[in-house]
Residue, then its C-alpha position, 0 to 999 in steps of 0.5 A: m344828667l345835663l346831657a340827658l335833659v338836653a337830649l330830652g329837650v331836643a326830642g321834645w322840640t323835634a316832636a312838636t315841629a313834626s306834629a305842626r308840620t303834619s297837621h297843617f298843609g300849604v294852600s297856594v292861590s294864584v289870580s290872573g285878571p281883574g278880580r279877587v279870591t277870598g276865603n277863611g280857613d282854620g289857620g289862615s285867610f286869603d284875599c288875593p287881588a291879581s297876585s298870589c297868596f299862600g296860607m297854612i290850613r289845618e288838616r281835615t278841615l274845609l276851606t271855601l274860596t270865593a271868586t269875585p270879578d271886578d266891575g265890568s269883568t267876568f270870572t272865567g274859571w278855576g284851575g288846579s285843585c279847584s278845576q272841577y268847579g269850572n266857572e262856579s263862583t265858589c270852590t270848597l277844598s278838603i285839606s288832606g295835603p298841599k293845594d294849588v289853586t288858580a283863578g282867572f278873570g276877564v273882560p267880556a267881548p263887546p257886543p257886535s257892532e254889525f249884524s246880517l240881514v237875510v231876505v228869503r223869498s218863498g211861495t209858488g210865485s216869483g218877485y223881487v225885494g229891494g232895500g237900502g244898504g245892499i239888499d237886491c234880492g234878486p241876486t243879493c239876499v244877504a247884507t251886513f248893517a251897522a247896529n240900529s240901522p233902519i232898513t226899508l224893504v220893498p216887494v215887487a211881484d213879477d207879472d204872473s205873481t202877487f206879493t202875499g205877505w212878510s214874516g220874520g224880523g217884525c215885518s207883516g202885511t203886504g206893503q213895504c217894511t221898515i226894520t231896525i237892525t239890532s241882531n242878525t235878522t231873517v225876513t221872508a217875503q212870500f210871492d204866490h203865482v196868479d193864474r191869468d192864462a186860460p187852459h189850452l184844449a183840443t178835442l179829437p174825433a170819435t166813433a160809436a155805435r147807438g146804445t154804446l159808450a162813446e169815448l170822447r177824447y181830448r187834450v187839455y193843459d193849464d199852467s196851474f195844472h188843474s182844469r174842469e171840462i164841459l163836453t156837449v154833444l150836438r146835432g145841428k143846434v139840438v143838444l143830444g147830451r152833456v158830460v161834466v168832468p170835475l176839476e182835476h190835475v192835468h198834464y201836458r200832452q196827455v190824452y183824457s177821455a170821458d164816456w157818453r152813452v149814445p141813445r139807441t133812438i138817434k139816427p146814424g150819422t155825424a154829430l158834433w161834440c164840443a168842449v170848454a175847459t175852465d181852470a181853478a181861477g175861472n179862466a175859460s178856454k176857447q171852445s174846441c169841437s170835433t166830429l162824432r160818427v154814430t153808427 
């Protein structure tokens, strides 16, 4: 009888132990860096500053862990059983077996103490931008400066150009610009071409019969690549006719022409036709004249 009671007691203790073990699972939390992980579950709580914690949490319950960085630090992310939560501040675990959790904290990198300044030149013209601390643009259009450095940029246009303005970096207008470097900065300086040269024009001799179209041929070129022409036909001081060619694109060494109808009433002989070219800026060429033989 006593042996039976002892056997029954041992069997009861074994069953209770097995029941406790199957209804709770161990949760391990490891923390690295300046921060802590806290949480409360059914069976245990966690408060883990830069160390490891362990608790037995009841099966089929939820455990929420919260990562809190120390002042001046950041939470860098979960690992292990919480890895799917990335760097979210909380992780919720469904207790269905043992869990191992890691949490990392770190101190963010200090802001950069130096920044780059890039000067870009744009436009149809050319020029130079000078500035303190290594800007010589020209050849050097990028330089590095300590944070909060004041930098003055000065534009200088070439002889055939004009400085038309700044953009970017807080610069504007057409004078010099002073900026304070607080981040990587790009400033654009625009130089545009100024057409100060007159077109080059040369007329060519022509021949036409009375009552037909005379082809008045000429060569014209301008460094702006545009010009307009006025062609005048003369006999002595008498103007026989005039042809106006509108502003158009012109190419170097190309021959252009304009038609003029020769009146039937004029006498055969030699007339003169002359031309003047004007570019878009108003610069006018010298007059060029050639013979027009009327048959």
